[in-house]
N, C-alpha and C positions, 0 to 999 in steps of 0.2 A: 722096745729099743731104748738105747740109752745114747745120748750126747754128751759128749766133753767137751767144754770152752776153756782150752788152756793158754795162758798168755806166754809167748815164747821171746817176747822183746823187753823192754824196759816199762812197760806199761801202756797207756794209752792206746792200745790195739783195736779198742772198740767192742771187747769183750761183754759189759754190761749190754749193749745195745744188741750183741747178737744173743745173748742169753734171754733178754726182752723178746725177742723175735722168735727164738725157738719156745720158749715159754707159752706159746698160744696154743700149744698142741701137747704141753708136758701136764703130767701128776704131779711131780716135785721139781723144785729147783734147789739145789743143794750148795751151797757154800762150806767147801771144805777145808779152805787153809787161807792164813793170813791174817788181817786185823783191820782197822778201820783208816790204814794209810791208803787203802784202794778206795775208790769213788766211781760210782754208777748213776749218771742222772737219767731219769725216765721222765718225759712229759706226756701227759694223757689229757688232751683237750689244753686248757690253760692252767692247770696244774702240775708243778713240777715237784718232782720226789729225787731228791738227793741223797742216793743210799751209800753206805759206807761198810753197812755190816750184813742189813739184810739183803737178801737175794732179790735181784732186779725183777725177776719174772713174778714175784709174788702178785703184783697187780692183775695179773690175769686171772679171771673168775676161778678157773678149777686148780689153779696151782696151788700147792702147800710149800712154803719155804722152810728150808731147814739149815740152820747153823749147826754143821757137826763139828767134832770135839777138835779139829785141825785148827781152828779158829780160835782167835785170841780177842777177847771181848771187854770194851771200855764199856762199863754198865752205864754210865750218863749218855754216851753216843748212843747205846741202843734204845735206851729210854725216849730220847730225844725223837730216833726214826719211827718207834713204834706210834709215839704220839701224833707225828705228822702224818702218817699213814691213817690212822683213824680219824683224825681231823677231817681228813679228804673223803671221810665217809666209807673207809672199808675196814670191816671189823676183822681182826687178826685171830680171834678165838677160833679154834681149829685149823688156822692156816699158817701158823707159824711155830715151828718146833725148834728147839734150843737145847742142844746137849749139855747136859749137867756136867759135864767132863771138860767143858770149853776153859781154858785158863783165863782169869781175869787181868786187865790191865790196872795196876795200883797207880795212886799218886807218885809213890817213890819211883817208879818206872818212867814215868815222864821226866821227873826231876834226874834220874840217872841219865836219860839219854842228854838232856843238856850238860850236864856235868862231862860226859863222855865226849862230846864236842868240843867242849871248852879246852878239854886237856889236849886235843888234836891241834889245837892252834890253827896254824894255817894249812894243816891237812885234814880239814873238816871233811867229813863223808857229805856233809847235806842231807841230814835225815829230817823228818818230818816233826821230830821232839814229841811224837804222840806215845812213847813208850815201847815200840813195837819190837824192838831189837832186845833191850832189857827182859822184857816179858818172856821172849821166846828162850833167852838164856837162863832166866829161871826154870823155866819149863823143863827142858833139858838137864837141868843140876839139880831137879827133883826139890826145889824151891819155890814153886809158883802155887798160887791158891785157886782152886776152881770152884767154879759155880756152886756145885753141890755142897762145899763147906760153909755157903750161907746158911745152910739149913740146921748147923749146930753152932748157934751163935756164940757161945763162949769157947767153943774150939777155934773159930773162925778169929776172934778178937786176939786169942793168944798167939796165932801163928801171923796175923798182921803184925800185932806188935812186935813179934821177935824178928820178924823180917824187916821191918820198917826202922829198929834200931840198928841193925847191920848195915841197911843202906844210909841211914843218916850218916854213920861214920864215914862214908865212901863222899858222900855229898860233901861234909866239910872239909874233906881232903882235898877236894876240887874246887872248893870255895864258892859252892851252890847251896843256899840256903835250905836246910834239913826240913821235911815234911812235918807238920804239926801232926801227931799221932792220934790224938784224942778229936780234934777236929775232922780229920781223914775217915776214920771209923764212922762218924756219925752221918755222913754221906750214904752210908751203906743201909739197906733195909734190913731192920732187926728181924729176923724170921719168927719170934715170938709176939712182937706186936702185929706182923702182919697175919699171923693166925687169929687175932682178936676181931 
């Protein structure tokens, strides 16, 4: 049996709590869309787990969490959540599967979010400024970078630099400081150094 939990409002409908509840009898909990602008807090005993990317039902013993390719991932947020769960005594080895086709939220996406909000003036949308919209825009325009591209470090760097140079021109136009390309790249794990 498959249970789908889909929000039909503006958020805050209690999706995370419902997924956690349904997860008690599930084999998999799959996050299929969105980014870390969403939030689901699960409390187990005295431990609090605020999730933005990892499916909230993963804390159930037999559940494998899946982050599917429709999700856009901020690597720093993902690492933070993984660390939080593992420090809580739950190993995610064989419990968390992440599609290598997920698009990555880059530092320039967050800066673009701010630039677009500034450009709107009094008509701001009120975005979370986490780079969600600009990342999805890059995804549909074939300008995004996916997880698997980190495996070929030189290719990743080439794509990142190309996109960052374009984005920096837009940022300057909207009076937002451009990102430091070299510094930003240094925050990503070099696949060649991970192999050692």
